[in-house]
N, C-alpha and C positions, 0 to 999 in steps of 0.2 A: 932336824926334828923329826919324830916320827909320832904318830899317835898310837897308844896302845889300842888293840880290839875290844877292850872295857869301853874306853874312851870313844871310841868310834862309835859303838852299839849305843851309845846316849845319846850322843851328838846327831845321828841317822843323818838325814837332808839337811844340808846348812846354807847359810849364806854368809860370805866373808868380805872383807875390803882393805885394800892393800892402801899403807899411808905413808907419806913420804915424812921422813923426821924432820927434815929439815925445815919443811912448810907447816907441818901438821894437817896437810891437805889430802884426799884420798886421789889416787890415781888408778886403779882398778878395781872393779868388784867380780866377784864371781859365786860358784854355787859347785857343789860337790858332795862327797861322801870321803869317808875314810881321810886319808890324808891329800886329799885334794888341795887343801889350801896352803901347803908347802910347797907342793911341786915346782910352781913356778920359779922358785929360788934358784932351782936348777935346770930350769929351760934354756936352751942353746938356742931356739928359734930368732932367727933376728927381728925383731918386732920392736913398736914404742915402748911395749910393756917392759921386755927385756932391757931397753936401753936406760929407760928410766931408775931399774934395778943397779944396774952397772955403775950409772952415775952417784948413786945414792952410797956403794961400796965404795968408791974412789975416794966420797968425800969421809971415808970411814967408820959409816954406819950402816944399819941394816933397816930396810922395810920394817914397819910397825903392821902386823896382820891382826886385825879384829874380828869377830865373828857376830855379824849382826843378829842374826837370828837360827836356833838349831832345833832339832827335834821334830822336824819339819817330813811332809812327804816330799816326793819328786816335784808334784805336781806345785805342792805351796812353797816351795824353794825357789822354783821357775818363776814364779808370781812376785816373790819379794824381791829376787834379783831384779828382774825387769824395772819393777816400782824403784828401786834404788837408783839404776840407772837413768830413767826418766828424771827423777828429782835432781840429780846432778847435772846432769845432763852429758851426751857422750863425747861432747867437744871438749869436756873437764875432765876426761879420762881416757886410757890408752886401750879401752875395750875396741876391740874390732867392730862389733856387733852390738846393736843396743837392746838385745834381751829379747825373749819370746814371751807375745801376749796370747797365748794360746786360749785363755779365760777369761779375758780380760779386754778393755778397750784401749787401755795403755794411756798413758798421759793422752790429755786432748784439750783442747781450748774450748771454751763455754760456748763459742760459735760455731764451732764445727759440731759440737755434739747436737746442737738445735738443727743444724743442717740434717743429720744424721735422723732424727727423729721426724723431721717435716718434711723430707724429700719426696717427691711426687714420681710415681713410675713412669718408666719410659720403654716403650720396645724397640729394642736394637733389629734395625732393618740391615744390615750391613753384614757380611759373612767375617765373623769374628770369632775370637777367642777370649773369652772372658777369663781374667787372671787374678785369684781371691790372693792380696797380700797381705793379710791381717796379721800373720806373726811378723811381719817386717816393718809397717807401717806406723808412722809418727806423725800428728798434726804439723811440727814445726819442720817437716824434712824439706829439703830445697828439691828444686825440680830435676837435677841430676843425681840426688838420692832418691825420688821417686821412680825415675827411669830406670835406676840399676836393679831396684827391688823387682821390677816388672817383669825386664826383660830376661830374667834368669832367675834361677836353673830349674828346669822344670823337666816333667815325664810326660811328654806328649809321642812319644814311639818314633818309629823308623819310618813309618807310612807316609805318604803325600797329603793325608787329612791336615795336618798342622800347613802345608803349603798351602792349601789354597784359602786361608784367612788372610782378609785385606788388613784386618785390625786386630790389635792387642789392647785390652780394656782393661784398665787396672782398677779393681775392685776391694774398698775396703767395708768391712761392715754391711754390704749390699748396696752401698753407694760407690757410682763411678766417678775415681779421682782424677784419672786422664785417660786418653786416646791416642795410641800410635798407629802409625802406618807401619806394616812390617815391609822389610827389605829384605832380609834373607835371614834364613835359619841356621844356626852354628853347633857342634858339639859345646858342651858345657865347658866352661874355661879357655875358651878360645879367644874369646874378646878382652880387653883390657876394662878393669873395673877399677876407678877411683875411690868409692866409698864403700866397697864391699872386698871382702877374703873369699871366693868360691874356688880357691885351688883344690879344694878338696873332693871338688866335683868332677875332676878330670878324669875323663876314661870311666865315669861312669852311667853313661848310657843316657845321660840326661841331657835336656838342649837349652838355648838361649837366642834370642833374635835380637837382629839390628835394625833399627827405624831411627822415626821423627816423629816429633808432635802432629797429630792430624788436625792442625789448625783451620782447616775448612769446614770440617765438624764438629770439632771437640765440644761447641757450645749446647750440641743437640744431644750429648749425652752427661757431660761433666756436673755433678751435683743431682743426677737424677737417680731413684732405684731401680736395679733390676732384679731386685730378689735377692732372698737369702742363697748361700751356696751350699752344698752339700759336703761330704768327706774330701772331694777329690775339689783340689784348689783349682784346676782348668774346667771350663765348660765351654764347649764348640755350640756356637748359634749360627743358622743359615747355612751350614756345612754338611 
């Protein structure tokens, strides 16, 4: 199916959902313009999403495709997409990422919002890289998801500055979420990820690190405020 230019112009940016007709349950949420909502039907990339579509077709049916909201700007569509994914839960969908919360906290527990609003400031005394993970963070992340959101993939340059950092500090909305001791830096998409797909960043000039939780000093920083971050998600401290 192809949308006409007239229909596409009216729709502008929109958010859509793929529904399994066998269960009437959503299995994929996306955003786009033009004919984007139908492109998944022809997708040949091996993924949970394409496997689900194949299973539906083997059963003699086609996915149901609904539009949740239309007539949106790009940023509005991104917000609606992220909100829908947060509400349903990424674990119940075939989406590889949880959506981007560039203008919102995203779904968050009441306990955590209180922590964010009442966190006391702390001065970082170690050689560290503060890494802003606002766009990937969720309050119900597992420790592995948090680590993989923090470890890559970043523009930290080819120089030696990053190599002088002892710690990588994961920061969400100005609050420290975890502290890792950096073992080694690698070109992006070198390491294995279990909760993210970063293959598109291979040969991008970006970097990722390998490390472990800094158990001996994490309580000195986790839950404390290090101040708002700027445009750059990377900030060097004491380096």
